[in-house]
C-alpha positions as CSV (number, residue, x, y, z in Angstrom):
1,M,0.1,-0.1,0.0
2,D,2.8,2.3,1.1
3,K,4.4,1.8,-2.3
4,L,1.3,2.6,-4.2
5,I,1.0,5.6,-2.4
6,I,4.7,6.5,-3.2
7,A,3.8,6.1,-6.8
8,I,1.1,8.3,-6.7
9,V,2.8,11.0,-5.1
10,I,5.8,10.7,-7.5
11,L,3.9,10.8,-10.7
12,T,1.5,14.1,-9.4
13,A,4.7,15.5,-8.3
14,I,6.4,14.8,-12.2
15,G,3.1,16.2,-13.4
16,L,3.0,19.6,-11.4
17,L,6.6,19.9,-12.5
18,C,5.8,19.8,-16.1
19,A,3.0,21.8,-15.8
20,V,5.1,24.6,-14.1
21,L,8.0,24.3,-16.8
22,L,5.3,24.4,-19.6
23,V,4.0,27.8,-17.9
24,I,7.6,29.1,-17.7
25,A,8.5,27.9,-21.2
26,G,5.1,29.4,-22.4
27,K,6.0,32.9,-21.1
28,V,9.6,32.8,-22.1
29,M,9.1,31.4,-25.7
30,A,5.9,33.4,-26.4
31,V,6.1,35.2,-29.6
32,P,4.7,38.9,-28.8
33,V,1.2,39.8,-30.3
34,D,1.3,42.7,-32.8
35,E,-1.9,44.4,-32.0
36,T,-1.8,46.6,-35.0
37,F,-1.6,43.5,-37.3
38,E,-4.6,41.8,-35.6
39,K,-6.4,45.3,-35.9
40,V,-5.7,45.5,-39.7
41,R,-6.3,42.1,-40.6
42,A,-9.5,42.1,-39.0
43,C,-10.6,44.8,-41.3
44,L,-9.7,42.9,-44.6
45,P,-12.1,40.8,-46.2
46,G,-10.2,37.5,-46.5
47,A,-10.3,37.1,-50.0
48,N,-6.7,36.1,-50.0
49,C,-6.4,37.3,-53.7
50,G,-3.1,39.0,-53.7
51,A,-4.8,42.1,-55.8
52,C,-2.8,44.0,-53.2
53,G,0.6,42.7,-54.3
54,F,1.1,40.7,-51.2
55,A,0.9,37.3,-50.6
56,G,-2.9,37.5,-49.1
57,C,-4.6,39.4,-46.6
58,D,-2.1,38.4,-44.0
59,G,0.4,39.8,-46.2
60,Y,-0.7,42.8,-46.7
61,A,-1.7,43.3,-43.0
62,D,1.9,42.2,-42.1
63,A,3.1,45.1,-44.6
64,L,1.3,47.8,-43.1
65,S,1.7,46.9,-39.4
66,K,5.7,46.8,-39.9
67,G,5.6,50.1,-42.2
68,K,6.5,48.2,-45.3
69,T,3.6,50.2,-47.1
70,K,1.6,53.2,-46.0
71,D,-0.8,52.7,-49.2
72,C,-4.3,51.7,-47.2
73,A,-6.1,51.6,-50.5
74,L,-4.6,48.4,-52.1
75,C,-7.2,46.0,-51.1
76,V,-9.4,45.9,-54.4
77,P,-12.4,43.5,-53.0
78,G,-12.6,45.8,-50.2
79,A,-13.0,48.9,-51.9
80,S,-13.4,52.1,-50.1
81,K,-15.1,50.8,-47.1
82,V,-11.9,48.6,-46.4
83,A,-9.3,51.4,-46.9
84,G,-11.1,53.7,-44.8
85,E,-11.1,51.3,-41.7
86,V,-7.5,50.2,-42.4
87,A,-6.7,54.1,-42.4
88,E,-8.4,54.4,-39.2
89,V,-6.4,51.9,-37.3
90,M,-2.9,53.2,-38.8
91,G,-3.9,56.9,-38.6
92,L,-3.1,57.3,-42.3
93,E,-5.1,58.5,-45.1
94,A,-7.1,56.4,-46.9
95,G,-7.0,57.4,-50.3
96,N,-9.4,56.4,-53.2
97,V,-9.8,52.6,-54.3
98,E,-10.8,52.4,-58.0
99,K,-13.5,49.7,-58.3
100,K,-12.3,47.1,-60.9
101,V,-14.0,44.4,-62.4
102,A,-12.3,41.3,-64.6
103,F,-12.9,41.5,-68.4
104,I,-12.7,38.8,-70.9
105,T,-10.9,40.1,-74.0
106,C,-12.4,37.5,-76.3
107,R,-15.7,37.2,-78.2
108,G,-15.2,33.7,-79.5
109,T,-18.8,32.2,-79.0
110,C,-20.0,29.5,-81.2
111,E,-21.5,31.8,-83.7
112,N,-18.3,33.7,-84.3
113,T,-15.6,30.9,-84.1
114,S,-15.5,27.1,-84.3
115,D,-13.3,24.1,-83.1
116,K,-10.7,22.5,-85.3
117,F,-10.9,19.2,-83.7
118,V,-13.2,17.3,-81.1
119,Y,-11.5,17.7,-77.7
120,D,-12.3,14.3,-75.6
121,G,-10.1,14.9,-72.5
122,I,-10.0,16.4,-68.9
123,S,-12.7,19.5,-68.9
124,S,-10.2,21.9,-68.1
125,C,-8.5,24.9,-70.1
126,S,-5.3,24.2,-68.7
127,A,-5.4,20.6,-69.5
128,A,-6.9,21.7,-73.2
129,E,-4.1,24.0,-73.7
130,L,-1.5,21.3,-73.8
131,F,-3.3,19.6,-76.7
132,Y,-2.3,21.5,-80.0
133,A,-3.0,24.7,-77.8
134,G,-6.5,23.8,-77.5
135,P,-9.6,22.7,-79.7
136,G,-10.3,26.2,-81.0
137,Q,-9.6,27.5,-84.2
138,C,-8.0,30.6,-82.3
139,T,-5.3,29.4,-80.1
140,F,-5.4,32.7,-78.1
141,G,-9.2,32.4,-77.5
142,C,-11.5,31.4,-74.7
143,M,-11.8,27.7,-74.5
144,G,-15.1,27.7,-72.5
145,F,-14.1,24.8,-69.8
146,G,-14.4,27.1,-67.0
147,D,-11.0,27.3,-65.2
148,C,-11.9,30.7,-64.4
149,A,-15.3,30.2,-63.1
150,A,-13.9,27.1,-60.8
151,V,-11.5,29.6,-59.1
152,C,-14.3,32.5,-58.6
153,D,-15.5,32.8,-54.8
154,Q,-18.3,34.9,-56.0
155,G,-20.1,33.0,-58.8
156,A,-19.5,36.3,-61.1
157,I,-18.3,33.7,-63.8
158,C,-20.2,31.4,-66.1
159,I,-19.9,29.4,-69.3
160,E,-22.5,30.1,-72.1
161,N,-22.5,29.4,-75.8
162,G,-18.7,28.1,-75.6
163,M,-17.2,30.9,-73.5
164,A,-16.8,32.1,-70.4
165,H,-19.0,35.3,-69.5
166,I,-18.6,37.6,-66.3
167,N,-21.3,39.4,-64.5
168,P,-19.7,42.9,-63.4
169,A,-22.2,43.2,-60.6
170,L,-21.0,40.2,-58.5
171,C,-17.1,40.8,-59.5
172,I,-15.1,42.2,-57.2
173,G,-11.8,42.5,-59.2
174,C,-9.9,40.1,-57.3
175,G,-7.7,38.6,-60.3
176,K,-8.1,34.9,-59.7
177,C,-9.8,34.1,-62.8
178,A,-7.0,36.0,-64.8
179,K,-4.4,34.0,-62.8
180,A,-6.3,30.7,-63.5
181,C,-6.7,31.3,-67.3
182,P,-4.0,29.9,-69.7
183,N,-4.1,32.2,-72.4
184,K,-4.1,35.5,-70.2
185,L,-7.5,36.4,-71.7
186,I,-8.6,38.1,-68.7
187,D,-7.8,41.7,-67.7
188,I,-8.6,43.3,-64.3
189,I,-9.9,47.0,-65.7
190,P,-11.3,49.7,-64.2
191,A,-15.2,49.3,-63.6
192,N,-16.2,52.7,-65.4
193,V,-14.0,52.3,-68.5
194,P,-16.1,53.9,-71.6
195,V,-14.6,51.2,-74.3
196,Y,-12.9,47.9,-74.5
197,V,-11.0,45.6,-77.0
198,T,-12.9,42.1,-77.3
199,C,-9.9,40.4,-78.7
200,G,-6.7,38.6,-77.6
201,N,-5.0,37.4,-81.1
202,R,-2.2,38.6,-82.2
203,E,-2.1,37.0,-85.5
204,K,-1.5,38.9,-88.6
205,G,-5.2,40.1,-89.9
206,A,-5.6,37.9,-92.6
207,M,-5.2,35.0,-90.4
208,T,-7.1,36.2,-87.2
209,R,-10.3,37.0,-89.7
210,K,-10.2,33.0,-90.6
211,R,-10.2,32.1,-87.2
212,C,-13.0,34.4,-85.8
213,K,-15.6,36.9,-87.2
214,V,-14.8,39.4,-84.8
215,G,-11.3,39.2,-84.2
216,C,-8.8,42.3,-84.2
217,I,-7.3,42.5,-87.7
218,G,-4.6,45.0,-86.7
219,C,-5.8,47.6,-89.5
220,K,-5.1,50.7,-87.2
221,K,-8.2,52.6,-88.2
222,C,-8.8,52.9,-84.5
223,E,-5.4,54.2,-83.9
224,K,-6.2,57.0,-86.8
225,V,-9.1,58.2,-85.5
226,C,-8.1,58.6,-81.8
227,E,-7.9,62.1,-81.2
228,S,-6.2,61.6,-77.7
229,G,-3.8,58.8,-78.7
230,A,-5.3,56.6,-76.1
231,I,-5.4,53.3,-78.8
232,T,-2.4,52.0,-80.3
233,V,-2.0,48.8,-82.6
234,D,0.8,46.7,-81.0
235,N,2.1,43.2,-82.3
236,N,-1.4,43.2,-84.4
237,L,-3.6,43.9,-81.7
238,A,-5.4,47.2,-80.6
239,K,-4.8,48.3,-77.0
240,I,-6.3,50.9,-75.0
241,D,-4.6,53.3,-72.7
242,Y,-7.5,54.3,-70.4
243,S,-5.4,57.1,-68.8
244,K,-5.9,58.8,-71.9
245,C,-9.2,57.6,-73.1
246,T,-11.9,60.2,-73.1
247,G,-14.8,57.7,-74.3
248,C,-15.7,59.2,-77.5
249,G,-16.2,56.3,-79.3
250,K,-14.8,56.7,-82.4
251,C,-12.3,53.8,-82.5
252,A,-15.7,51.7,-82.2
253,E,-17.4,53.6,-84.8
254,N,-14.4,52.8,-87.4
255,C,-13.8,49.4,-86.5
256,P,-14.3,47.1,-89.3
257,S,-14.4,43.7,-87.4
258,G,-16.5,45.1,-84.6
259,C,-14.1,44.0,-81.9
260,I,-13.9,47.3,-80.0
261,L,-17.3,47.8,-78.1
262,V,-18.7,51.1,-76.1
263,R,-19.5,50.4,-72.6
264,K,-23.4,50.6,-72.3
């Protein structure tokens, strides 16, 4: 009986000693909590999209709390609301957050283009792209398997008539879809842009015309009529500098293939 009591006492003493050591170790080795980081992180939406230029919301909050950046307006999904909350925590000016949305630079619907072969493989744009650059006649166009839709947390992307379509009312401009698109067809642009180019084909005009009815043929008519110098044709493809664009719509009016659209 005495041996049993001694064993219990020894085990209890060992348990108490271990508990004390753990408490001491917890105090000595504890990592200090960065209260600024915690407050900033609580303001961010948690999209972890990387649109701010950092590794997700934690990376942005860490950069702000450690003074690596003083820009409180980098969270695109959070827009001005989050910028204001972060600025209040940091004691800085909020600045303006321009609302942005994803835009697909392609109109390769079933009516405007066609496939060069029947693809019977994994239903993924990334997988199909490895097989002769995809089944479509235009190797620069949307393949319509929905890699972009699969990564969209907002349900802003759907696949209709052979290609992806984005609902700007649901899009938060996080950019995940742009990263998922193997053909780099998705641009993140200001939500209020007046005109946009709906093509990504960089082949010469005659070849582009064979691929798609509404592809950019690089004719430069848009460039010639743009009085503000906002649109240029580079590598057989029209590009718009939105910092110069006045929204006059002359480029769209003079585009022979109809690949430049005016925002409605």
